[in-house]
C-alpha positions as CSV (number, residue, x, y, z in Angstrom):
1,M,22.3,-2.7,-24.3
2,Q,21.4,-4.5,-21.0
3,T,25.1,-4.4,-20.0
4,K,25.3,-0.6,-20.8
5,Q,22.3,0.1,-18.6
6,A,23.7,-1.9,-15.7
7,C,26.9,-0.1,-15.9
8,N,25.3,3.3,-15.8
9,S,22.6,2.6,-13.1
10,H,22.6,2.5,-9.3
11,K,21.5,-0.9,-7.7
12,I,18.6,-0.4,-5.3
13,L,17.8,-3.2,-2.9
14,F,14.0,-3.3,-2.3
15,L,12.7,-5.2,0.9
16,D,9.3,-6.4,2.0
17,H,8.6,-8.8,4.8
18,T,5.7,-10.4,2.9
19,A,5.0,-11.6,-0.6
20,Q,1.1,-11.5,-0.3
21,L,-0.6,-9.2,-2.6
22,G,-1.6,-6.5,-0.1
23,G,-2.0,-2.8,-1.1
24,G,1.7,-1.9,-0.4
25,E,3.1,-4.9,-2.2
26,L,0.9,-4.0,-5.3
27,A,2.1,-0.4,-5.1
28,L,5.8,-1.7,-5.0
29,L,5.1,-4.0,-8.0
30,H,3.8,-1.2,-10.1
31,L,6.7,1.1,-8.9
32,L,9.2,-1.5,-10.0
33,E,7.7,-1.8,-13.3
34,A,7.7,1.9,-14.1
35,L,11.2,2.9,-12.8
36,D,13.7,3.8,-15.5
37,K,16.0,1.0,-15.8
38,S,18.7,3.0,-17.4
39,L,19.0,4.8,-14.0
40,I,18.0,2.1,-11.5
41,T,18.8,-1.5,-11.3
42,P,16.2,-2.9,-8.8
43,V,16.9,-6.2,-6.8
44,V,14.3,-7.5,-4.6
45,I,14.5,-9.6,-1.4
46,L,11.3,-10.9,0.2
47,A,11.4,-12.4,3.8
48,S,8.8,-15.0,2.9
49,E,7.1,-16.9,0.0
50,G,4.1,-15.8,-1.9
51,P,2.5,-14.7,-5.1
52,L,4.4,-11.3,-5.3
53,T,7.6,-13.3,-6.2
54,S,6.2,-14.6,-9.3
55,R,4.8,-11.2,-10.3
56,I,8.2,-9.6,-9.8
57,K,9.9,-12.3,-11.9
58,R,7.5,-11.6,-14.7
59,L,8.8,-8.1,-15.0
60,G,12.4,-9.5,-15.6
61,I,13.6,-8.3,-12.1
62,K,15.8,-10.3,-9.8
63,V,13.9,-11.3,-6.9
64,S,15.0,-13.7,-4.1
65,V,13.5,-15.0,-0.8
66,L,15.7,-14.8,2.2
67,P,13.4,-16.5,4.8
68,L,12.8,-14.7,8.2
69,D,11.5,-16.3,11.3
70,P,7.8,-16.9,10.6
71,E,7.0,-15.7,14.1
72,V,8.3,-12.3,13.1
73,V,6.8,-12.3,9.6
74,N,3.2,-13.3,11.0
75,T,3.1,-11.0,13.9
76,R,0.1,-8.8,13.3
77,K,0.4,-5.1,13.7
78,N,-2.3,-4.9,16.3
79,S,-0.4,-7.3,18.6
80,L,2.8,-5.3,18.6
81,G,2.6,-4.2,22.4
82,F,5.5,-3.2,24.3
83,S,6.4,-6.9,25.4
84,A,6.2,-7.9,21.8
85,V,8.6,-5.0,20.6
86,L,11.1,-6.2,23.3
87,K,10.7,-9.9,22.9
88,L,14.3,-11.3,23.1
89,K,13.9,-14.2,20.6
90,S,12.4,-12.0,17.9
91,V,15.1,-9.2,18.6
92,I,18.1,-11.7,18.2
93,N,16.3,-13.2,15.0
94,V,15.8,-9.7,13.5
95,I,19.5,-8.8,14.2
96,R,20.8,-12.1,12.6
97,Y,18.7,-11.6,9.7
98,S,20.0,-8.0,9.3
99,Y,23.6,-9.2,9.3
100,R,22.7,-11.7,6.5
101,L,21.1,-9.0,4.5
102,A,24.1,-6.7,5.1
103,K,26.6,-9.3,3.7
104,L,24.3,-9.9,0.7
105,A,23.9,-6.2,0.0
106,Q,27.7,-5.5,0.0
107,R,28.2,-8.7,-2.3
108,L,25.5,-7.3,-4.8
109,G,27.1,-3.8,-4.8
110,I,23.8,-2.1,-3.5
111,S,23.9,1.7,-3.5
112,L,20.6,2.0,-1.5
113,I,18.2,0.0,0.4
114,H,14.5,0.8,0.1
115,T,12.2,-0.7,2.6
116,N,8.5,-1.2,1.7
117,S,6.9,-2.4,5.1
118,L,7.1,-1.6,8.9
119,K,9.0,-4.8,9.6
120,S,11.4,-4.5,6.6
121,D,12.0,-0.9,7.7
122,I,13.6,-2.2,11.0
123,Y,15.6,-5.1,9.6
124,G,16.5,-3.1,6.4
125,A,17.7,-0.1,8.3
126,L,19.7,-2.3,10.7
127,A,21.3,-4.0,7.6
128,G,22.0,-0.6,6.1
129,R,23.7,0.5,9.3
130,F,25.8,-2.8,9.4
131,A,26.9,-2.5,5.6
132,R,27.1,1.4,5.8
133,I,24.5,1.7,3.0
134,P,22.0,4.5,3.0
135,T,18.4,3.3,3.8
136,L,15.2,4.8,2.6
137,W,12.0,4.0,4.6
138,H,8.9,4.0,2.4
139,V,6.2,4.4,4.9
140,R,2.8,3.2,3.8
141,D,1.0,2.8,7.2
142,R,-0.4,5.3,9.6
143,I,1.8,5.5,12.6
144,D,-0.9,6.3,15.2
145,D,-2.6,4.6,18.1
146,G,-5.7,3.7,16.0
147,Y,-3.6,1.6,13.7
148,L,-0.8,0.3,16.0
149,P,-0.7,-0.2,19.8
150,K,0.6,3.0,21.4
151,A,4.1,1.6,22.5
152,A,4.7,0.3,18.9
153,A,3.8,3.6,17.5
154,Q,6.1,5.6,19.8
155,V,8.9,3.3,19.2
156,F,8.5,3.4,15.5
157,R,8.4,7.2,15.5
158,Y,11.5,7.4,17.7
159,L,13.3,5.0,15.3
160,S,12.4,7.0,12.3
161,T,14.7,9.7,13.6
162,L,17.7,7.4,14.2
163,L,17.7,4.6,11.6
164,P,16.9,5.7,8.1
165,S,18.7,8.0,5.9
166,A,15.6,9.4,4.5
167,V,11.8,8.8,4.6
168,V,9.1,8.8,1.9
169,A,5.4,8.6,2.9
170,N,2.6,7.7,0.5
171,S,0.6,10.7,1.7
172,K,0.7,13.9,3.7
173,S,-1.6,12.4,6.3
174,T,1.0,9.4,6.6
175,L,3.9,11.7,7.1
176,E,2.1,13.9,9.5
177,C,1.1,10.9,11.4
178,L,4.7,9.7,11.7
179,K,5.6,13.1,13.3
180,T,9.2,13.1,11.7
181,R,11.1,15.7,13.4
182,A,13.3,18.2,11.4
183,T,16.4,17.1,12.9
184,G,17.6,13.9,14.5
185,K,20.6,11.5,14.5
186,S,21.4,10.0,11.2
187,S,22.0,6.2,10.9
188,W,25.7,7.1,11.0
189,G,25.4,8.6,14.4
190,S,25.8,12.4,13.8
191,A,23.0,15.0,14.1
192,K,21.6,16.0,10.6
193,S,18.3,16.9,9.0
194,L,16.3,13.9,8.1
195,S,15.0,14.2,4.6
196,S,11.4,13.3,4.0
197,W,9.1,13.4,1.1
198,V,5.5,12.6,0.1
199,V,5.2,10.4,-3.0
200,Y,1.7,9.3,-3.9
201,D,1.2,5.8,-5.2
202,G,-0.2,5.6,-8.7
203,I,-2.2,3.5,-11.0
204,R,-0.8,1.9,-14.2
205,V,-2.1,3.7,-17.3
206,S,-2.9,0.4,-18.9
207,D,-5.2,-0.6,-15.9
208,A,-7.0,2.8,-16.3
209,Q,-7.9,2.3,-20.0
210,K,-11.5,1.7,-20.9
211,I,-12.2,-2.0,-20.8
212,P,-15.3,-3.3,-22.8
213,A,-18.3,-4.4,-20.6
214,I,-18.5,-8.2,-20.1
215,E,-21.0,-10.5,-18.6
216,D,-19.5,-12.2,-15.5
217,K,-21.1,-15.6,-15.4
218,S,-19.5,-16.5,-12.1
219,I,-21.8,-14.0,-10.2
220,N,-24.6,-14.3,-12.6
221,I,-25.1,-10.5,-12.9
222,P,-25.2,-9.3,-16.6
223,C,-23.8,-5.9,-17.3
224,G,-26.2,-3.1,-17.1
225,A,-29.1,-5.0,-15.7
226,K,-29.2,-3.2,-12.4
227,P,-27.2,-0.7,-10.2
228,V,-24.2,-2.3,-8.7
229,I,-22.3,-0.9,-5.9
230,A,-18.9,-2.4,-5.0
231,L,-16.4,-2.2,-2.2
232,V,-13.0,-3.5,-3.1
233,G,-10.1,-4.4,-0.8
234,R,-9.0,-7.0,1.6
235,I,-11.4,-7.9,4.3
236,A,-10.5,-6.4,7.6
237,E,-12.6,-4.8,10.3
238,W,-10.8,-1.4,10.0
239,K,-11.8,-1.5,6.2
240,G,-15.4,-1.2,7.4
241,Q,-17.1,-3.9,5.4
242,H,-19.8,-4.0,8.3
243,I,-20.5,-0.4,7.8
244,Y,-21.0,-0.9,4.0
245,I,-23.4,-3.7,4.6
246,Q,-25.5,-1.5,7.1
247,A,-25.5,1.2,4.4
248,A,-26.6,-1.4,1.9
249,A,-29.7,-2.2,3.8
250,E,-30.8,1.5,3.8
251,V,-30.0,1.9,0.0
252,I,-32.0,-1.1,-0.8
253,R,-35.1,0.4,0.8
254,R,-34.7,3.5,-1.5
255,H,-33.5,1.6,-4.6
256,P,-34.9,-2.0,-4.5
257,G,-32.9,-3.0,-7.6
258,A,-29.5,-2.4,-6.2
259,E,-26.9,-5.1,-5.8
260,F,-23.8,-4.9,-3.5
261,W,-20.5,-6.6,-4.1
262,I,-17.7,-7.2,-1.7
263,V,-14.6,-8.0,-3.6
264,G,-11.6,-9.2,-1.5
265,A,-10.5,-11.7,1.0
266,P,-8.9,-11.8,4.4
267,L,-5.1,-11.8,4.2
268,F,-3.8,-11.8,7.7
269,G,-5.9,-14.1,9.7
270,E,-9.1,-12.1,9.7
271,F,-11.4,-15.0,9.1
272,D,-13.6,-14.5,12.2
273,Y,-14.5,-10.9,11.0
274,E,-15.4,-12.5,7.6
275,S,-17.7,-14.9,9.2
276,R,-19.3,-12.1,11.2
277,L,-19.9,-10.2,7.9
278,H,-21.8,-13.2,6.5
279,E,-23.8,-13.4,9.8
280,L,-24.7,-9.7,9.5
281,V,-25.8,-10.1,5.9
282,D,-28.1,-12.9,6.9
283,S,-29.6,-11.1,9.9
284,L,-30.4,-8.2,7.7
285,G,-32.0,-10.3,5.1
286,L,-29.5,-9.3,2.4
287,S,-28.2,-12.7,1.3
288,D,-29.7,-12.3,-2.2
289,R,-28.4,-8.7,-2.6
290,V,-25.0,-8.7,-1.1
291,H,-22.5,-10.9,-2.8
292,F,-18.9,-12.0,-1.5
293,L,-16.8,-12.2,-4.6
294,G,-13.6,-13.0,-2.7
295,F,-10.2,-12.3,-4.2
296,R,-10.3,-11.4,-7.8
297,S,-7.5,-10.8,-10.2
298,D,-9.8,-9.1,-12.8
299,V,-10.7,-6.0,-10.7
300,P,-10.5,-3.6,-13.9
301,H,-13.1,-5.8,-15.5
302,L,-15.3,-5.8,-12.4
303,L,-15.2,-2.0,-12.1
304,D,-16.4,-1.7,-15.7
305,L,-19.6,-3.5,-14.4
306,V,-20.1,-1.2,-11.3
307,T,-22.3,1.8,-10.9
308,V,-20.7,3.3,-7.6
309,V,-17.5,2.4,-5.9
310,V,-17.3,2.6,-2.1
311,H,-14.4,2.9,0.4
312,A,-15.6,2.5,3.9
313,S,-12.5,2.5,6.2
314,C,-13.1,3.1,9.8
315,L,-9.6,4.4,10.5
316,G,-7.7,7.0,8.5
317,E,-6.5,5.5,5.2
318,P,-2.9,5.8,4.5
319,F,-3.4,6.4,0.8
320,G,-6.3,4.4,-1.0
321,Q,-5.3,2.6,-4.0
322,V,-8.8,1.3,-4.6
323,V,-10.1,4.8,-4.6
324,I,-7.9,5.8,-7.5
325,E,-8.6,2.6,-9.4
326,G,-12.3,3.4,-9.1
327,M,-11.9,7.0,-10.2
328,A,-9.8,6.0,-13.2
329,A,-12.5,3.7,-14.2
330,S,-14.7,6.8,-14.4
331,K,-17.0,5.5,-11.5
332,P,-18.2,8.0,-8.8
333,V,-16.5,6.9,-5.4
334,V,-18.0,7.4,-2.1
335,A,-15.2,7.4,0.4
336,T,-14.9,8.0,4.2
337,N,-13.4,11.3,5.2
338,G,-10.2,10.5,6.9
339,G,-6.5,10.0,6.4
340,A,-5.2,10.5,2.9
341,L,-8.7,10.3,1.1
342,P,-9.3,14.1,1.2
343,E,-5.9,14.5,-0.5
344,I,-7.3,12.4,-3.3
345,I,-11.0,13.4,-3.5
346,T,-12.6,16.9,-3.5
347,D,-16.0,16.4,-2.1
348,G,-18.8,16.7,-4.6
349,V,-16.3,17.4,-7.5
350,T,-14.2,14.3,-8.1
351,G,-16.1,12.1,-5.5
352,R,-18.1,12.0,-2.4
353,L,-16.7,12.1,1.1
354,V,-18.8,10.8,4.1
355,P,-17.8,10.6,7.9
356,M,-16.1,7.5,9.2
357,N,-18.4,4.8,10.9
358,D,-21.5,6.5,9.6
359,A,-23.7,4.1,7.7
360,P,-26.6,6.4,7.3
361,A,-24.3,9.1,5.8
362,M,-22.9,6.5,3.3
363,A,-26.2,5.4,2.3
364,G,-27.5,8.8,1.6
365,A,-24.3,9.5,-0.6
366,I,-24.8,6.2,-2.5
367,S,-28.6,6.9,-2.9
368,S,-28.0,10.4,-4.1
369,L,-25.7,9.1,-6.9
370,L,-28.1,6.4,-8.0
371,S,-30.8,9.0,-8.1
372,N,-28.8,11.5,-10.1
373,P,-27.0,9.6,-12.8
374,E,-26.0,12.6,-14.7
375,E,-24.3,14.1,-11.7
376,A,-22.7,10.6,-11.0
377,K,-21.4,10.4,-14.5
378,L,-19.9,14.0,-14.3
379,I,-18.2,13.2,-11.0
380,G,-16.8,9.9,-12.4
381,L,-15.4,11.8,-15.5
382,R,-13.8,14.5,-13.3
383,G,-12.3,11.9,-11.0
384,R,-10.8,9.9,-13.9
385,Q,-9.0,13.2,-15.3
386,H,-7.8,13.9,-11.7
387,V,-6.2,10.4,-11.5
388,F,-4.5,10.9,-14.9
389,D,-3.2,14.4,-13.8
390,K,-1.8,13.4,-10.5
391,F,-2.0,9.7,-9.6
392,T,-0.4,7.5,-12.2
393,V,2.5,5.2,-11.6
394,T,4.6,7.4,-14.1
395,H,4.3,10.2,-11.7
396,T,5.2,8.0,-8.8
397,A,8.2,6.7,-10.5
398,R,9.7,10.1,-11.6
399,S,9.1,11.4,-8.2
400,M,10.9,8.4,-6.6
401,E,13.7,8.7,-9.0
402,R,14.3,12.5,-8.0
403,V,14.2,11.1,-4.2
404,Y,16.9,8.6,-5.2
405,E,18.9,11.3,-7.0
406,H,18.9,13.4,-3.9
407,I,20.1,10.6,-1.7
408,F,22.8,9.6,-4.0
409,A,24.0,13.2,-4.3
410,T,23.9,13.6,-0.4
411,A,25.9,10.4,0.0
412,K,28.2,11.3,-3.0
413,L,27.7,7.9,-4.8
414,A,28.4,7.2,-8.3
415,P,26.6,4.4,-10.1
416,N,27.5,1.0,-8.7
417,D,29.3,2.6,-5.7
418,T,28.4,1.5,-2.2
419,L,29.0,3.5,0.9
420,G,31.8,2.0,2.7
421,A,31.3,-1.4,1.4
422,N,34.6,-2.7,2.6
423,D,34.6,-0.8,6.0
424,L,32.7,-3.5,7.9
425,A,33.8,-7.2,8.4
426,L,30.8,-9.4,9.1
427,K,32.7,-12.4,10.4
428,G,30.5,-14.8,12.1
429,A,27.3,-13.5,10.9
430,S,24.8,-16.1,10.1
């Protein structure tokens, strides 16, 4: 059976520069699990080591680490100024890496390269061009001046019209922010229409099933003893944990029994910000009410203990995976009204939306839900149904398969064919 599937499926090479478990990487993991393996044979190459590698291996999917210069891998988005974009050493390293990927993709008989991060977009598209293999950019980040330095955002928008064969964005907001033009040069050099789609990320149905309440002894808070408000996600300033803490101080004045959890850890060197959060908690006298739980692998269990889920981003959110996780758990969600979140939540119906950077408004929405438990329950139930109707990983996988089918049809590829696999000699590539 495995041989039959392999013979009748396209090989797709998935690329990501990091193996840390950020939102984009978890979304990739869920997509890989849900794809129809009779149609798609996924192969994954990561540019650095990390926990994503073992998680992919558990799915029975071939995954390899092809190391990229750590200086390139570890460059943070907010430091990508014009000088960084044009840094000669980094450019040379990326080109060499792209050649190596091109050779490997040809040997593997890859039909399509699917890139999953901004950095892999660049080296993956170059590899696709060298090997004459179509490349799909899966854009999961907002390409705007609030998220990236202006020069980097402008360069990336321009390259999106030149390098990829097609673009998928994780929300309408992300695609609009990318400002993909209707026509541009293809990666083969001729003018053509650049195909683009919106494919929402989804939650695994198994994660959204009801999980029995448990007592979490590690945080010494028994289930049902008091209202618990939780913010889940990596610790980063643009994620707004400081706004959440400020809102917590006001909510506690109105609801003295409330507890606040911060679930997550800094992933990309944002430890100074985490220290400032602890200082803010101490200065507000909340050290016994605001709990830092760190990274947790049992988020579905934690959500079962929670009364309200909060998403506090200060910038427009590209998607909002944690939001749909909270909704799937039947919890009322309070989220900031920016980026893709209005595409997920209808204010007052499937959740509550508040202005960004507005702690009093956030506190008011949380307090209102705590004061009106029946309304909160109804919002939670509507949110759960909305997620099952629109935001499951099954929806994501079927949509992506339709995108792949379009690309293969446009390139006129049969299963296991590559585009011009023998057209390019990569002699001397390292």
